[in-house]
N, C-alpha and C positions, 0 to 999 in steps of 0.2 A: 436324878443324882447329879451333884455338882462336885467338882474337884477345885482345890486350891493347892498351890505349891510354891515353895521358895527355895531357890538355890543359894546356899551360903558358902562364901569363899573366904578364907583366911586372908587377911591384908597382905601377908608376905607370900602368898601363892603356894603355901606349903600343904594345903589341903582343901577339900570341898565337902559339903554335906547337903542334904536335901531334907526338907520338912514337907510333908504331904498330908492332906486331909480330904476325906470325902463327907459329904452330908446329903440327906434327902432334900430335894427341891432345889432352891437357888440361894446363893449367897446374898446376904444384906450386910449393912454396916456392923450390926451387932455380931454376926457370925464371922465377919472378917476380924474384928477386934478379938474374938475368941482365938481365931487362927494366929493373930499377931502375938497373943499371950503364950500360945504353944510355941511359937518361934523363939520367943524370949526365954522360955524354960529350957528349950533345946540348946540355946546358945549360952545358958547360965547367966543370963543378964548382961552379956558382953555388948559393947556399943556396936549398932548396926546402922548401915546406910541402905536403905530399901529403894530400889528403883522400881517405880510403879506407874502404870498407864493411867489414863483418865476416866476409868470406870466411874459411873455415878456414885457408887457406894464408897469409892476412895475420896470423894470430895464432899460428902455429906456433912452437915452440921455435927452430928454425933461423932463421925469419924475425926473431923477437924478438932473437936474438943478433947478426943482421946489422944490424938498425935501431939497436941499441945501439952498435955499432962505427962507425955512420954518422952519428952525431949532429952532427958539425961541419958537415954539409952538408944533412941531411935531418931534417925534423921531420914527425911523422905526426899528423894529426888524424882521429879515427875519426867516421864518420857514424853517426847514430842506425840502430839496426836497422830494417829495412823501410822505408827512406826513399830509394828510387831518384830521387824527385823533387828531392832536394838534391845528386844527382851529376851534373855536367854531362857526364860521359862517356856517361851513359844517353841523353841527348839526341843525342849524336853517333851511338850505336848506332841509335837510332830514325831519324835522318836517313838513315843508310847503307841500313838496312833498308827504308825507304820509297822510296828511289830506285833505287840500283844493284842491290840484292838483292831487290827486290820482283818477285814472280812469276818469278823466275830459275829456269830448269830446265836444268841442264847435265849432261853425261856423267861428268865427272871433278871432284874436289874442287879440283884444281889451277886449273880454270876459275873456280871460285867465289873462290878466293884472288886470281886476277888481277883480277876484276871488283871484289872488296873494296878491293884496293890502288888501283885507279882512282878509286873513291869517296872513299877516304881522302885521296888527293891532291887531289881537288876540295875536300874539306872543309878540309884543311890549308892550301890556298892562300887561304882566305877568312877573314881574321882576325875580320871582322864576324860571321860565323856562329860562330865560337868564342865571341866575347863574348856572342852571343845565347843560347848554350847556358848560359853563366854566368847571364846575367839571368834565364833561365827558372827557375833554382833559387831566386831571391830572394837568393842570396848575393852579396857584393861582395868586392873585393880589399882 
């Protein structure tokens, strides 16, 4: 099972949201494009600046074509290599792993998925926590 998440902040700092997805296996460029389309629907087509690391799927030819065709709503800013401390989603994963997934021992991956979803719901319901993840990076809106 793989997970993808995006923390979405209103430009004026008045709110934050969370888009989260799980899928069997790993993400590739097509799966990430599906996730970006889910993000677009969640944000109702609003303009987005996406801060992204250098994952190979983020740089593929298929992804570059998609990003070029999405410029009216999506701007991508690359994070420096090896800089997880600049990515607020890394703090989200740390929070999830430190609470709901800490010492979890289950019989089936579906149980892990259920627990992860419960943790994501907890995090997504707490805008202050989302802003704390952003503050931890030292970045601002």
